[in-house]
C-alpha positions in Angstrom: 95.8 96.2 108.3 93.1 93.7 107.4 94.3 93.5 103.8 97.7 92.5 105.1 96.2 89.4 106.9 94.1 88.5 103.8 97.3 88.7 101.6 99.2 86.6 104.2 96.5 84.0 104.3 96.2 83.9 100.5 100.0 83.5 100.2 100.0 80.7 102.8 97.2 78.9 101.0 99.0 79.2 97.7 102.2 77.8 99.2 100.3 74.9 100.8 98.6 74.0 97.5 101.8 74.1 95.6 103.6 72.0 98.2 100.7 69.5 98.2 100.8 69.2 94.4 104.6 68.6 94.5 104.1 65.9 97.1 101.4 64.2 95.0 103.7 64.2 92.0 106.5 62.7 94.1 104.2 60.1 95.5 103.0 59.2 92.0 106.6 58.9 90.7 107.6 56.8 93.7 104.7 54.5 93.2 105.6 54.1 89.5 109.2 53.4 90.3 108.1 50.7 92.8 106.0 49.1 90.0 109.0 49.2 87.7 111.1 47.3 90.3 108.3 44.8 90.9 108.1 44.1 87.1 111.9 43.7 86.9 111.7 41.2 89.7 108.8 39.3 87.9 110.8 39.2 84.6 113.9 38.0 86.5 111.8 35.2 88.0 110.4 34.4 84.5 113.9 34.1 83.1 114.8 31.6 85.8 111.6 29.5 85.6 110.2 29.8 82.1 112.1 27.6 79.6 110.1 28.2 76.5 111.3 31.4 74.7 108.0 32.5 73.2 106.1 32.1 76.4 108.9 33.9 78.3 108.6 36.9 76.0 104.8 36.9 76.0 104.7 36.9 79.9 107.4 39.5 80.1 105.5 41.9 77.9 102.3 41.2 79.9 104.1 42.0 83.2 105.5 45.2 81.7 102.0 46.5 80.9 100.1 45.1 83.8 102.7 45.9 86.6 104.7 48.8 85.4 102.1 51.2 84.1 103.3 51.1 80.5 100.6 51.5 77.9 102.3 48.9 75.8 105.4 46.7 75.5 106.7 45.0 72.4 109.6 42.6 71.8 110.8 42.3 68.3 113.0 39.3 67.5 115.1 39.2 64.3 116.4 36.0 62.6 120.0 35.3 61.6 119.4 37.2 58.3 118.4 40.3 60.1 114.7 40.0 59.1 111.7 40.1 61.4 111.3 36.7 63.0 108.5 37.5 65.5 107.0 40.3 67.5 105.2 39.9 70.8 103.1 42.7 72.2 101.0 43.5 75.2 98.9 46.6 75.4 96.3 48.1 77.7 95.3 50.6 75.1 94.4 49.5 71.5 95.0 53.1 70.3 98.5 53.2 71.7 101.3 54.6 69.5 102.9 51.2 69.3 99.8 49.6 67.8 101.3 50.1 64.3 103.9 47.4 65.1 101.2 44.7 65.0 100.9 45.1 61.2 104.6 45.1 60.4 105.7 42.1 58.4 109.4 42.9 57.9 112.1 45.2 59.3 111.6 47.9 56.7 108.0 48.4 57.9 109.0 49.0 61.5 108.3 52.5 63.0 111.1 54.9 63.6 111.5 54.0 67.3 112.0 50.3 66.5 114.5 50.9 63.7 116.4 53.3 65.9 116.6 50.8 68.8 117.9 48.1 66.5 120.7 50.4 65.3 121.6 52.4 68.4 123.9 51.5 71.3 121.9 53.7 73.6 118.3 53.7 74.9 116.1 55.6 72.5 113.8 58.1 74.2 111.1 59.7 72.1 108.3 62.0 72.9 105.2 61.0 70.9 104.9 64.5 69.6 108.3 64.4 68.0 108.6 64.7 64.3 110.2 61.3 64.1 106.9 59.7 65.2 105.2 60.4 61.9 104.5 56.7 61.3 102.7 56.1 64.6 98.9 55.6 64.5 98.0 57.7 67.5 100.5 60.5 67.2 99.1 63.9 68.0 100.7 67.2 69.0 98.8 67.0 72.4 100.0 63.4 73.1 101.3 62.8 76.6 102.9 59.5 75.6 106.5 58.8 75.0 108.5 55.7 74.0 111.6 54.0 75.4 113.3 51.5 73.1 116.4 49.5 73.4 118.1 46.7 71.4 118.3 43.3 72.9 121.9 42.1 72.3 124.4 39.9 74.0 128.2 39.7 73.1 127.8 41.5 69.7 124.8 39.3 68.8 121.7 41.4 68.0 118.5 39.5 68.8 115.9 42.3 68.5 114.5 45.2 70.5 112.2 46.0 73.4 109.9 49.0 73.0 107.5 50.4 75.6 105.2 53.4 75.7 104.2 55.3 78.8 103.3 58.8 80.0 106.0 61.4 79.2 106.4 62.2 82.9 107.7 58.7 83.5 109.7 58.1 80.3 111.6 61.4 80.5 112.7 60.5 84.1 116.4 59.6 84.4 115.7 56.9 87.0 113.0 55.3 84.7 115.5 55.2 81.9 118.2 53.7 84.1 115.8 50.9 85.2 114.7 50.3 81.6 118.4 49.8 80.6 118.6 47.0 83.1 
């Protein structure tokens, strides 16, 4: 009879721990999504108030890394010939998988995620451990980072791409991807 109570108490504790862990994950996800919304608002304010394009892009990248919890954010701008005009990057981690973008001098040198974003109609979602990330400097099979990338275009005019890296658990979330598309 005593073993029945021990088993019951053990099962109750196990359920409580699992429930607590799920609650913590949901709270972390909600906090991250709130940071995403705050960053979107900041970028929208920037678009209205900042008139200088380079400064706008620089501040937007900064807000994406400082507010949203992204490890890095990079905006690539192409010129009319399709060549790399400029790239602006903000990173909270120098060893981030997007750090290889800093050395790129032309479109041919861009990593897979950037090339894919420039040519795709959809948001590019890549886990850092994927085989396509062979050109990233911090790629490792144990990596918990992932990348979201999307072209920046308006009315059939391609201007460049926005690329961010963050933890897999956020990047692979459908709501995160929907907010990124905006």
